[in-house]
C-alpha positions in Angstrom: 0.0 0.1 0.1 1.4 3.8 -0.7 3.0 5.2 2.1 5.6 8.0 2.6 9.0 7.3 3.0 10.2 9.0 6.5 8.1 6.5 8.8 9.6 3.6 7.1 13.4 4.9 7.2 13.6 3.2 10.7 11.6 0.1 9.5 14.0 -0.2 6.5 17.1 -0.2 8.4 16.0 -2.5 11.0 15.0 -4.9 8.2 18.3 -4.5 6.6 20.0 -5.5 10.3 17.7 -8.5 9.9 18.7 -9.4 6.9 22.3 -9.0 7.6 21.8 -11.5 10.7 20.2 -14.2 8.3 23.2 -13.8 6.3 25.8 -14.0 9.3 28.8 -16.4 8.7 30.8 -18.9 10.9 34.5 -18.9 11.1 34.9 -20.9 7.8 32.9 -18.0 6.2 29.9 -20.6 5.2 26.5 -19.1 6.3 25.5 -20.5 9.6 23.3 -23.4 9.0 20.3 -22.6 11.1 20.2 -19.3 8.8 20.1 -21.2 5.6 16.5 -20.1 4.5 16.2 -22.9 2.3 15.9 -25.3 5.2 12.6 -23.6 6.0 10.8 -23.6 2.8 7.8 -25.1 3.4 6.9 -28.3 1.2 3.5 -30.0 -0.1 3.1 -31.9 3.0 3.7 -28.9 5.2 0.7 -28.0 7.7 -0.5 -24.7 7.9 0.7 -22.3 10.5 -1.9 -20.1 12.2 -1.3 -16.8 13.7 -3.5 -15.2 16.3 -4.7 -11.5 15.8 -6.3 -9.2 17.9 -8.2 -6.0 16.1 -8.0 -3.2 19.0 -10.6 -0.5 18.5 -10.3 2.5 20.5 -13.6 4.5 20.9 -14.5 7.8 22.4 -15.0 7.8 26.1 -18.7 7.5 25.2 -18.3 4.4 22.8 -18.9 6.3 19.5 -16.2 7.2 16.8 -15.2 3.8 15.8 -16.2 0.3 15.0 -18.8 -0.7 17.1 -19.7 -4.3 18.4 -23.5 -3.0 18.2 -23.1 -2.8 14.7 -22.7 -6.7 12.9 -21.7 -5.0 9.8 -18.3 -3.4 11.4 -17.0 -7.0 12.6 -18.0 -8.4 9.2 -16.3 -6.0 7.3 -13.2 -6.4 9.0 -13.4 -10.3 9.0 -13.9 -10.1 5.4 -10.3 -8.4 5.4 -8.8 -10.8 7.1 -10.4 -13.7 4.9 -9.0 -11.7 1.7 -5.5 -11.5 3.1 -5.6 -15.2 3.8 -6.5 -15.9 0.2 -3.6 -13.8 -1.0 -1.2 -15.6 1.3 -3.0 -18.9 0.5 -3.3 -18.9 -3.0 0.3 -17.6 -4.6 0.4 -16.7 -8.2 3.4 -17.3 -10.4 4.4 -13.9 -11.4 4.5 -12.8 -14.8 7.0 -10.2 -14.3 10.5 -11.5 -14.6 12.0 -8.8 -12.4 10.4 -10.7 -9.1 12.5 -13.8 -9.2 15.2 -15.2 -11.5 14.3 -18.8 -10.1 12.3 -21.2 -11.8 11.0 -22.9 -8.6 7.6 -21.6 -7.1 5.7 -22.3 -3.8 2.0 -22.2 -3.9 1.3 -21.0 -0.7 2.9 -19.7 2.4 1.7 -21.7 4.6 0.7 -19.3 7.2 -3.0 -18.2 7.8 -4.4 -15.5 10.6 -7.1 -15.9 13.3 -9.1 -13.3 14.5 -8.5 -13.9 18.4 -10.5 -11.3 19.9 -12.2 -8.1 19.1 -11.0 -5.3 21.9 -13.1 -2.3 22.3 -11.5 0.6 24.4 -13.3 3.7 25.5 -10.6 6.4 25.6 -10.4 9.7 24.2 -6.9 9.8 23.9 -6.1 6.4 22.6 -8.9 6.8 20.4 -7.5 9.9 18.4 -4.8 8.8 15.8 -3.6 12.4 15.8 -1.9 12.2 19.4 1.3 10.1 18.0 3.0 8.5 15.4 1.6 5.9 13.3 4.7 3.5 13.9 4.2 1.4 17.0 8.1 1.2 18.6 8.8 0.1 22.2 10.1 3.5 23.4 7.2 6.1 23.2 4.4 5.2 21.1 1.2 6.7 22.3 -0.5 3.8 22.5 2.3 1.5 24.6 -0.1 1.9 27.8 -2.9 0.6 26.1 -0.5 -2.4 24.9 0.6 -3.1 28.3 -3.1 -3.4 29.4 -3.9 -6.0 26.7 -1.1 -8.1 27.3 -2.0 -8.4 31.0 -5.1 -10.0 29.9 -4.5 -14.0 29.2 -7.4 -13.8 26.9 -5.8 -11.1 24.7 -1.9 -12.2 25.1 0.2 -14.0 22.5 -1.4 -12.2 19.4 -0.2 -9.8 17.0 -2.3 -6.5 17.5 -4.0 -4.7 15.1 -4.8 -1.2 15.9 -7.5 1.0 14.5 -7.3 4.5 16.2 -9.3 7.3 14.4 -8.3 10.7 13.2 -10.6 13.4 15.4 -10.2 16.0 12.3 -11.3 13.9 9.8 -14.1 12.2 12.1 -15.7 15.8 12.8 -15.6 17.0 9.1 -16.7 13.9 7.6 -19.1 12.4 10.2 -20.0 15.2 12.6 -20.0 18.2 10.4 -20.3 16.7 7.0 -18.3 19.1 5.4 -15.9 16.6 4.1 -16.9 14.6 1.0 -13.6 13.5 -0.4 -11.6 10.4 1.0 -10.1 10.8 4.3 -6.3 10.7 4.3 -4.3 9.3 7.2 -0.9 8.2 8.3 0.6 5.4 6.3 -0.2 2.0 7.8 2.8 0.6 9.8 3.9 -2.4 11.9 6.8 -4.0 13.8 9.4 -6.2 12.4 10.1 -9.5 14.5 13.0 -9.6 17.3 15.2 -12.6 18.0 16.6 -10.7 20.9 13.2 -10.0 23.1 11.5 -13.0 22.4 8.6 -11.8 24.8 8.1 -8.9 22.9 4.6 -8.2 21.4 3.9 -7.3 17.8 1.7 -4.4 16.8 0.1 -3.0 13.6 -1.3 0.6 13.4 -4.1 1.2 10.8 -5.4 4.5 11.6 -8.5 6.2 10.1 -10.0 2.6 8.9 -13.3 3.7 10.2 -13.2 7.3 8.6 -12.5 5.4 5.3 -15.3 2.6 5.7 -17.6 5.3 6.5 -16.8 7.3 3.4 -17.2 4.2 1.1 -20.3 3.3 3.2 -22.3 6.6 2.8 -20.6 9.0 0.7 -19.3 7.2 -2.6 -22.6 5.6 -3.5 -23.9 9.3 -4.1 -20.5 10.6 -5.7 -19.7 10.2 -9.2 -16.5 11.7 -9.0 -15.3 8.4 -6.9 -17.9 6.1 -8.5 -18.6 6.6 -12.1 -21.2 3.8 -12.1 -23.1 4.6 -9.0 -22.5 1.1 -7.6 -24.4 0.4 -4.4 -23.2 -0.9 -1.3 -24.3 -4.3 -1.7 -23.5 -4.1 -5.5 -20.0 -3.7 -5.1 -18.8 -0.9 -2.8 -18.8 -3.6 0.1 -16.0 -5.1 -1.7 -14.2 -2.0 -2.4 -14.1 -1.4 1.6 -12.8 -4.6 2.8 -10.7 -5.4 -0.1 -8.3 -2.6 0.1 -8.2 -3.0 3.9 -7.4 -6.4 3.8 -4.5 -5.8 0.9 -2.9 -3.4 3.5 -3.0 -5.6 6.3 -1.9 -8.5 4.1 1.0 -6.5 3.4 1.6 -5.3 6.9 1.4 -8.8 8.1 4.2 -9.2 6.0 6.5 -6.7 7.9 5.3 -8.4 11.0 6.5 -11.8 9.9 10.1 -10.2 8.8 9.5 -9.0 5.3 10.7 -5.8 3.8 9.5 -3.7 0.4 12.6 -4.9 -1.5 14.9 -8.4 -1.1 17.8 -9.8 -2.9 15.8 -10.2 -6.3 14.3 -6.8 -6.5 13.8 -3.4 -5.3 11.4 -1.7 -3.8 7.9 -2.0 -5.5 9.9 -3.3 -8.5 7.7 -6.8 -8.4 4.2 -5.5 -9.1 3.0 -9.0 -8.0 4.7 -9.1 -4.5 2.6 -8.9 -1.4 5.1 -6.5 -0.4 4.6 -4.1 -3.0 3.3 -1.0 -1.7 1.1 0.5 -4.6 -2.7 0.2 -5.0 -4.3 -2.1 -7.6 -1.5 -4.5 -7.6 -2.3 -8.3 -7.2 -0.3 -8.6 -4.0 -0.2 -12.5 -4.6 3.3 -13.7 -4.7 6.6 -14.0 -2.3 9.7 -15.4 -3.3 10.5 -19.0 -1.8 13.1 -17.6 0.0 10.8 -14.8 1.4 8.8 -17.8 2.6 11.6 -19.2 4.1 12.3 -16.1 6.1 9.0 -15.7 7.7 9.2 -19.6 8.8 12.4 -19.2 10.3 11.2 -16.3 12.1 8.5 -18.7 13.5 11.1 -20.8 14.9 13.6 -18.0 16.1 12.0 -14.8 16.6 9.0 -13.4 19.2 6.8 -14.6 16.2 6.7 -17.7 17.4 4.8 -16.8 20.6 1.7 -16.2 18.5 1.0 -19.4 17.2 -2.7 -20.6 17.6 -1.9 -24.0 18.0 1.1 -26.6 18.1 2.1 -27.8 14.6 4.2 -30.7 13.5 6.5 -30.6 10.0 6.9 -34.0 8.6 10.2 -33.0 6.7 13.3 -33.3 9.4 15.9 -30.9 9.5 19.0 -32.7 8.7 22.5 -32.4 10.6 25.2 -33.6 8.3 28.3 -32.0 9.7 29.3 -30.3 12.8 27.1 -27.7 13.9 26.5 -25.3 16.8 23.0 -24.3 17.6 23.4 -20.5 19.2 19.8 -19.4 18.7 17.1 -19.9 21.2 15.2 -21.9 18.8 11.8 -23.5 18.8 11.4 -26.7 16.5 8.3 -28.0 14.6 9.9 -30.7 13.1 12.5 -33.9 13.8 16.4 -33.1 14.0 18.1 -35.9 12.4 21.9 -36.2 13.1 23.7 -38.1 10.7 26.8 -40.1 11.1 29.9 -38.3 11.9 28.1 -35.3 12.5 27.5 -33.6 15.9 25.0 -31.0 17.0 26.2 -28.7 19.8 23.4 -26.9 21.7 24.2 -23.6 23.5 20.9 -22.1 23.7 17.3 -23.7 24.6 15.4 -25.8 22.1 11.9 -27.1 22.3 10.2 -29.6 20.2 6.4 -30.5 19.7 5.0 -33.7 20.9 5.3 -35.7 17.6 9.1 -34.8 17.2 12.2 -36.2 18.3 16.0 -35.5 18.0 17.3 -39.0 16.0 20.9 -39.5 16.3 22.2 -41.8 14.0 24.9 -44.4 14.5 28.1 -42.2 14.9 26.1 -38.8 15.4 26.5 -36.7 18.5 24.1 -34.4 20.2 26.2 -32.2 22.8 24.0 -29.8 25.4 26.0 -27.0 26.7 24.5 -25.4 29.8 21.0 -25.4 28.3 17.7 -27.2 28.2 16.4 -29.3 25.3 12.8 -30.2 26.1 9.4 -31.2 24.7 6.5 -29.1 24.4 4.3 -32.0 25.2 2.4 -32.1 28.5 3.0 -35.5 29.1 4.8 -36.5 32.0 8.6 -37.4 30.4 7.4 -37.6 26.9 9.7 -39.2 24.1 12.4 -36.7 23.1 15.5 -38.2 21.8 15.9 -41.5 19.8 19.1 -42.5 20.1 20.1 -45.4 16.9 22.8 -48.2 17.4 23.9 -50.4 14.6 22.9 -54.3 14.8 25.9 -56.1 15.4 26.7 -59.7 16.7 26.0 -60.5 20.4 29.7 -61.2 21.0 30.7 -57.6 19.6 32.1 -55.5 22.3 30.2 -52.6 23.8 33.2 -50.4 22.9 33.0 -51.4 19.0 29.2 -51.1 18.8 28.6 -47.9 16.5 25.9 -45.9 18.2 24.6 -42.1 18.8 25.7 -40.5 21.6 24.8 -37.7 24.1 27.3 -35.2 26.1 26.2 -32.8 28.4 28.3 -29.7 29.4 27.8 -27.8 32.7 24.1 -27.3 33.6 23.1 -29.0 30.1 20.0 -31.3 30.5 16.8 -32.5 28.8 13.1 -32.5 29.5 11.7 -35.5 28.4 13.0 -39.2 27.9 15.7 -41.2 25.8 14.8 -44.1 23.7 17.4 -46.6 21.8 16.7 -48.4 18.6 18.6 -50.7 16.8 19.0 -50.3 13.2 20.8 -52.1 10.2 
């Protein structure tokens, strides 16, 4: 969606830092294995990752001035916006523009969808008025940080990306109260927060100011104005789609930022790929992402605060393979098995956790080293299966020292939460 450049200067810098982090090299000069985005590109049998969203709707202290729970049409239009964004993310199209991507591979879906957890209505004149602060959320001084703190203290609302819909008071007065404004209300550019790998308990916010004013303009003024509606379409005859589709494209784009994407990447400059979800211009398809961009988002769901917003646990059937000596020095939430191959080792120096179905499989000759941290299962069962150590079948008279098997080494306070199983293999 179109936006001014200034609010995104900081965002662009932060994205470049994140991108540089994903290209971080080890002492041998190769890309750190867990930052190789190819590992996370979903396959056809991948599950869908559902991310929780809250719509945060500040109203005036008397309950007016914004979308309302008392009007079913309001929540319907907001739900349709998310449905449209989900459609764009689920059904990607192969780009016609060759500037989008130089590769031949195509991933038909992001395998990421969004679920509305709650509509949160707040009556507060200060929070309601988008003119009281910047349209870009940030940790330090965003005018809605106090409201964010209140929301996160409520267990029913926590663990979700919060989409804030404050309203511009001047446009509201001129458009709805005084009826002196007959043109489309303008607003601060939509803005969102990038994920972080350092503050894993941090929230994620999107600000979409003036959404209600724009809805009201399309709902009540456009049907009567040939300047905006030359065919004089009715609300039911097409304007209803104009309202929720425009907002849906904006939200779909901003959620791309929430998941770690920028307007440009290694394949194209800003807005060069017209089909990209991250293109800022109106009237574009917004239905394509490069495989590496999809991999970036799935990597962030393992290593950044975004992982805290999943609606439910998932298990990915394709394992992550460790085929040489590697170190895991990022706090990592796995959704799949880890397979440590013969002759390879994995040294874990930050906490790792695994879903109920997943195992760390150590082939004969492979090794897992846990240094001062916890490797755990997220299963609610008591002492759930977590590690599977494989051992080569051998003659019964072969000494234990000569039997080839996987191994675990603990360093310092390294420990596991889960049980260890053993399996003989050919």
